[in-house]
Steps between C-alpha positions, in 0.01 A plus 500: 500500500223488241199272513249427227141592567173434321379842374565575135522844350360571153643803320352635175688746283270769367701541177456132412130418541436140590857424608503363856804420713461283809766414751511360854591751768801436719504649848797734553527516876816710501369760251144518631575602859297802600719800591503626855337838559316722254615509138535863380251612236507800270216751532346412158517127582341554841231725351398241238488216756325706769234614254423138414464421869262792555284402202481138613411598858182666375421185302564276801274708725208446265523121500265296714788275608825575687777627275829670588734705284867486601807697398848341506371202699755218528364174357683183607422149376768270650472423870847347486638824347287780644732773371427402140212688342386808315340829598267634228455873469125445545298183550137401556431258788160352422436355750753639749647299790300507826761718676543738205501815718821379670644322196876534465539269200290252307625147569329265257561190713290642785126431526293777346800652321387472137682631191407852387248496220670793327849652525641818347864577430617844386831466318777702663745702296777395738424126496309416179665163437329315784156605375573349159728205576370313804183670621256261335693201637442603858137587443449160340610358836279742692206375289341840458217499248609816320826694488520851354839646404487873426805673353412874485864600449554244220809392687485132406819379328472401134705191568211369711222594258442852630390759531130410525263754652250247635507125549227276639575146612211267587482150645307266274289198595806274497677719756751651258578871502461640150571846365174593332580864423810704420477849354373853555127427459243450780436145617219346707569354844295194595558560870376859495240464227639826363747637248861593569576820307868603482607864478846651482526522880225292663296187448132591517206265553173550316167331434547544126781439254519866400565603861209744514340350812818500707519390860569773753679516834315607814650847466394525137152375586471769769617766253258369238216507752598854600511603134159340442360687802647827373361431155156426645516821708604699193214346301250590768643853515472527123139376508422748780657784299302397193177496697585839653570637154173354372309653793665840440418477130136429578493793744644728231244379244222555752623852573513579127150364454363703790667815367357436158153443645532825700590701191215346299263587785629861499449528127151357522414744781618795290300379203187473711 
């Protein structure tokens, strides 16, 4: 059984600037049931999604407000059909539910269970159709502010407008979900206040469009701090060696001067 709902999805084709398609979303209760158990993921898919989670965890820890990053968290929006939902590869809960440490799934009809502000989907080589055909419909119902679809394998079917390396969908002031970016260039995220920079294998996050000031994971930060410490130690060692060389050079010059003065004194003594 399908029931009409209020949210409207706006889709913009990147090859036809200014052309906008809007259509009401129909709930598909039979097709949108969350699978039981863990859905298998390939190693490259898991790596890309896990890296996003690690980068966002550093970001969340630096905020002055509670924020939780979740991986494969089930999001359900119909209390009458609790099995219907979606489980984004990575999502940002800002703010998270009160019982977030014991959270099994996000149920949007419960108090304090608010829609994720940002969701990420990494397109799977084994199931690319769902990430191009119906993904935005479900996220329109979830009412997330931004949806990022990353296709590092360029597996999206041409029949559905693919493949597209990076897509960004954003909810506008009217509540409609609009695709504001589709291509292989970086795009700015309003939620993160940062740039999403696609590579051939991962989606990086940076403070600048060029991706020079990239965000780092905790492990990368520790390695960078260790490298900075080693660099500082090497600099101090170099400065110490330079000072030692300078001191030795002055000692040599002093010895030469003293020897010269001694010889001059000998010559003067002989002359006298």
